Structure formats: C-alpha cells, structure tokens
N, C-alpha and C positions, 0 to 999 in steps of 0.2 A: 505494500499500500506505501502511496505517496500524495499529498501536500499538497496545495499550495503556498508557495514563495509568503502570502502574510502572514500563515495558518504555524510557520516552518519558524518563521520567526518571533512569531507567537511563545513560539512553545522552550525555543531559545532563550528569549527572556525571561521568559521564568521559572530556567534550570539556568539559568545566571553565567551565562554567553554574552559575549559585551552582541550588541546589532543598533545598527540607528532609528532613532526616533521614528515608527511610521505610522501609521489608521486609513485601516480600509477604507470608499466610498464608493456607493453606489449607485452616485448623483451629483453630477457639476456644481451642485449648492451645497454639497456638505462633503467634494474637496477642499472646495475654501474652507468649510470648516474647518475641515481634518487640519491643513496646513495654520490653519491660524493661530490653529491649538495646540501644532506642535513648537510652533514659535522660530519657527528655523527666518534665515536670511532669504537659503532658496532650497527649493525642491527640486527634485525628481520622481516623474507622475509610470508603473508599471503595472503595465495592464496585467489581469488577473488570468491564467489558464487555466482549468480541469489541469490537475493529480500533476500539479508541474511542467504539463509539454514546455518545447521550446516552440516559440513564436520564427517562421520565419519570415511572415512580409502581412503587410499592412494593405486592407480594401478600405478604399483607394489608400495610395502612399501614403505616411505623413509626412509634410516636408519641417527638415529642421530638427533641435531639439528637445525630446521627452521634457530637460530641465528648466522648472521657473527661475525667474528674479524676484515677482510679484506677486500678491495674489491675483494681479487681474493677465500673471498670463497663466497661471493655476489653472481661471477659470477657460482663457481659450486654450487651452489645453487637455483639456477636460471634456469640453463641446464639443473637441475632433475626435478625440479616444470614442466618445459612446456612440458617437454617428459610425465607426466605422468597425468592419469586420476582419479578427489574423486567420492565417494558415495555420498552419505548426508543421512541426515533419514528421506527424504523423499522416496528414495530408487530411485531416479535419480540421475542418471554417469554426468561426464561432464565432457572434456578436461580442462586446466584449458589453457586458453589462458591472464590472466593480473592475477597482482602480488602486493602487496601494498606492498609498500621498509619504515621501520619505523626505527626510531632509537630506540633504546634499552634505558630499563631504570632500576636502580638498584632501588627493592625498602623496604623499609622499615617496611608500614603497608599499608593494605587492605581493601574495607568495600563497600559494594555495593545497590541497593535502589532505588523505581524510583516511577513516577506518572501512575496513568490508568484511565478513567471510568469507574467509577462502573454505568451499566449501568440500572441494578434495582431495585439499590436504586437513582441512581441518582444525583451523589456524585462524587467528581473527590478527591482521595486516594492517602496518600503519605504510599508510604511503605519504616521500614530501616529491612533488613535486616541481623538478627544477627550469627553468627558460631555457627554451630548448636543448635542455637533456632530458637522457632515459627515468625517471622517478625514483628514485634510491625507496626499497622498502624495507622492513621491521616487523617479527613478530614480537604480538603483541600475549606477553604474561595471560597465561589461561590463569593468576593467581592477580590478588589487584597487585599491578604495579609498584616499583617499584620507586621512588628517588633518583635509583645511580640510572637507572631503566631513562627516564623523565631527563634527567642530563643529557645519557645516551642523544633522545629524540632532537632536544637544545640545540646538542654542536652538527645538527644536521643540515638546521638552518643557515649558518654562520653568522647567526651578529654576535653584537657585541654586549657586555655593561646590560643599560635595563630593557633594553630593548630584547634582548633576549629574555627574562627576566619574568615580564612581563609577559609572553606569548607560554607561560606557567600554567595560568590557570583557567587559559584557555583548552590548550592539550588537557590539563585532569577535569577537566567540565561537560569535553567531549565530548572521550572516556564514559566517564561517570554517563552521561546520554545516551553512549551506547548501548549502557547494559545495562539499564534503570528500564527504557521503553522496547527492549528485543530488537533493537536496529540488524536490518542484515549488512545496509554500507552507507553513510552518510561522506556526505564532501564538503568543505568549507572551499567555495573560489570562488572570486578570491578572498583571504584573508588580505587586508590592507593598515597599512600604520598612516595616519593622517598628522597632520601638523602641528595639531597640541599636543603627537604622542603617545600616542592610544591607539592601540588591533584592534580592528570591526569587522566583525563576520558581516560581508556585504554581499555573500549571497552562495547559500548551502543546496543541495540535493539527500533529500534524509528518504531512505529504504524503508520500512515497517515491517515486518513479518507477519505476510494476512493470516496466519494460523493461529498464533499468540492474541489477536486485539481484544479472544475473550478475558485477557489477564488487562488488559488498559479499555476501559472503556471511556477512559477523559482522552483515549486516542479520537476511540471508536466513531463516538460522535460530531469529530471533525473528518470522514468520510465522504466525502459528495459522489451520493446516491441515483447514478442513471434512470431514467423515467423506464420500466416493467424490471428490474434488481429492487425492487422496493425486499421485495419476498427471500430471494438471495442475503441481502444483506440480516436481514435477519437474523439467517438462520445463522451467518457465520458469527453473529458476538455472542449465539448458545452453542458451539461448536460440535453444532451437526448441518452432514449436506441435502439441501436439495437442492432439490431438480421438479422445474414445473414439466407436465401436462399437459395434453386439450382431452384431455377428458372429463370424467366426474368423479370417479373414486380416489379417496385421497388413501393415501398405505404410508404405514408408518412403520417403520425398523430398526433393527439391533446388525449392522452391518452393511456391508454394501450387496458378499455374494447374496444372506437374504434378499433384499435387495432387488436386485438381480431373478431371481430367482419368482420371487411374488411375482415382480411385473411382468415377467413370460408368464407364470400362473393366469390371470388378471386376467390376461390377448387371450390363451390360449380356450380361455370359457366363452367368451364374446366379448369380455367388461373392456375399459376405459379407462387405465389411470389419470387422473387429473393427476397429480404431481409423489412424489416418493421423497419421504424428512426419516431418514439413517440420523437415530439417535446417539450410533457409535456403542462400544462393546459398556464400557461404564458409565450409562448415562444418570442424573440423577432424577429425584422427585420434579425439580425445580425445572431441567432440560427436556421430559417429557410435558409437565404441563404444558410449556411455549413452546412447544410440539405440534402439539391440537389445540393449542389457539391461533398456533398458523395457520396448520389445517383446513380451521372453521371459519380464517377470512379468504379464503380463498373464492372471489366468486361462484366459478361452476360447480363446486364443490358439493355433491347430494350422497354421499353414505361416506363412511374410515372405514379402514381394514389398518385393525393394529397387530404388529403380525410379530413375535415375540422367539425369541429362541434362547431360555436360556444359557446360558453358559460363565463367562465372568457377570454376564448382567446377572441381577437379580429381578426374576419378576413382581415378586412381591413391591420393589423400588417403582417400575412400570406398572403397576397397581395405583401404587397411590400416587405418584404424577394425575392419572389418568384422573380418578374419583377425583380429588380437588379442581382440577380442569372443567368436568360437566359440574360440579355443584356451584360455578362462579361463572359459567359460560350453560349459555340453553342450547344445547345441540338441537336438536329438533330433526336429525335423521336417524339414516341407519351406524348402528357403528358396531363391528364384528371387531372379540377382539378375542386372537388364537395364542394363547401362551403352551411353549413346552419349555421342559428342563430346569436348571435351578430354583427355588423357592415356586414349582408354577402350581403348584396346590397352596400355597398360603396366599397366593395373588391369585388366585381363582377363588378362596374361599372369600375374599375379601371386596374383590367384586362385584358376590352374588352377597352379601351382607350389603352392602353400601343401595339395592335397591333400582339403583342405576337401569333407566334405559333403557342397558343394551346387552347382546349375547357374546355370552364366554365358550370358547370350542377347544379343546386341544386336537380334531385333525385337520393337516394346510387345509386338500383339499373341498374339505367339505366346508371349511369355510367360507374356502373361495368364492364357491355358486352362493353359498348364502346371505353372502352379499350388494352377489352380480343381481342375484334375485330382487331380492330384497331392497333396492333403487328403483330398478324395470317398475315391481309395481307402482312405488311413488307417480312414472311417470303416466 
C-alpha cells in the first residue's frame, strides 16, 4: 500500500521526521487560506494523485513554475491547477481535485537514502545514493542497530561536524518508522540541507505491507478506496480474503482449498455464488461477525452458505461469531451452516440453543442442495 504525498508527510511529521510546513487544499479559496496559515514568504503547490503516482504531464500544459511568491500567485496557480488534468506514469488520467500547499525553502545540499526489505536475501538494507555513482548499500542488523552502526552510516555521507551529526535523528527515526509500520521500503529523496542549516525530508516514497494493515488501523483509514472495491477493503481490514461474483449465494469458508471446493460444488448443483469470504484457518469471533456483516451488505445476496471444516479452526468460535452477528443483524434470508471437525458438536449445539432461523448440517453435498433450493423457493 502507498499513500499520497500529503498523507506521507503527515505521518513523518507525527513520527518526528522533519518535513516542511504544508496543508492539503481542495479548492482555490482553501489553497489561499492554507498558504496564509503556513505563514511563509513563498510556497510550492503540489498536485496530489492517488497512491503516490508520478505525474508525466499536465493537460493543458502548465506554463511557468508552481512556485508562488505571494498569496495572489497562490490563487492564480491554484485556479489553473483545478482546471487541469494530469497523466501519470501508469498512463492514467486524473482531474486535479486537491493540492498540497507547502512552504518553499532555499537548498544548500541534497542527498537521498532508503531502507528496504530484501525478500530474496531476507535482510533489511540501507542504501545511500551518491550523485552519478552506484548506490552504497549496508545491511541493517536484525536487532536494534547500535550507535556504532549509525556512525558507520554517517561516514557514507562524507559530511563533517554538525552537518553529519544532525542527520543522526533522521536516520534513527526513519528506522523506527520502518519497524513501527511494517514498511516494505521507504525512500527519502531528496533530503535537503537548508540555508538555515537544517536537514529536511523534501519528498518520500513509502510502501507499506498490505498483509500487515490489520495491525495498523490508523494507516488503513488513509487508504484510498477505488469505486467498486469497498468490500475488498473491508475484508482486508479483518485479514480475510474476499472475492465477488455475479450470483446470489454468499459463501463463508475457512481456507482457500475449502473455498474452491465450495464454489465448484455450488456451480455443479446449479447454484450461483455471489461472493467468497475466506476467514482463514484461525478466525476469531469478531472476524466471523464482520464476515457475515459483509456478506449481508452485498445487494445481490439472497442466501448464505457457511462451510466450515475444523482443524486449527474451532467450530464453536465460528458458531459464537454467527450468533453475535445474527443477534445484531436481521438476516431475513436462508442461512445454511455446515460444520465438521474440531468442536463441531459444541458449535452445532450452540447454534441449536440460540434458536436462530438457520439450518445446521454435517453433509457437504446435502448442505449445498439445501441452500440452493431455499434460495430458489424465494424467487
């Protein structure tokens, strides 16, 4: 997962990594207000596009700089930008809908460096890009790096005195950020030394691990969800897989193999799957609850088939989740539960005792026939 520039900079600022003062604006008037609030003498206006994409060109072409030296300049540039479309490196076209207004600084020196996970070597790598030279790389210790390690990194920059020492907090906080948010790669390019003698991260590219987003709900809220992908996004938050189809029977399973078999069986019996929700091999009561809520939120769903084979998964946990969801949500459609394996008898008894309007079965084939027939009887 990648975020927009203004989101990256907000996170960096919150984690004690120095960035310039800036605010996102959605209208021309707001751009002027943000510039005035920042209080600088000059500003630079950055168009914001989804997921950190790189802008190749503006349509129509922007004439002149995007640097503003007065509030009137900010207003004029913002007005031009909000009338503009941009084409990104991925060949996508976007109408400009937001601008990042940032103070402008005078630059003495610039450099760039990065941290990344090398999946082939299963190591973390620090890389420093020297101008016109091959990047210098250094392996980051798996345990917390020592002062000696950071001194070794600082020598790569070939700066002296305070210019070198003042980079140390940026490096340490960059590493802390890297570890805190399960980052796959983070690049600061460029990091600049201002005329006031301060190091500032002027731009960054950060890639977060999609599979770790359930650990960081504070990051997940930043994710920009494309139209039509809302359900997949909700599924990702609870660490289960979701696949939509064009049918009317929602399938809730535990495990990809069982999921494939369930879809095949429903199709063979003449049914039409609406979606597949795989809660994984170790679901919790909460994840089952959220999976059923998601299935019920799909407008074309007319029946639900819960197919659970207990191994690591405990059927009583599944039952608890279904009971919790059904008590808070009016299902109002056929709900067939097939359970077998670990604690299946306990889970079945819990569902019977709940007196909920559902059918619990053990035979896979009969359960599939039942859900298809009940859905057809409603039509």
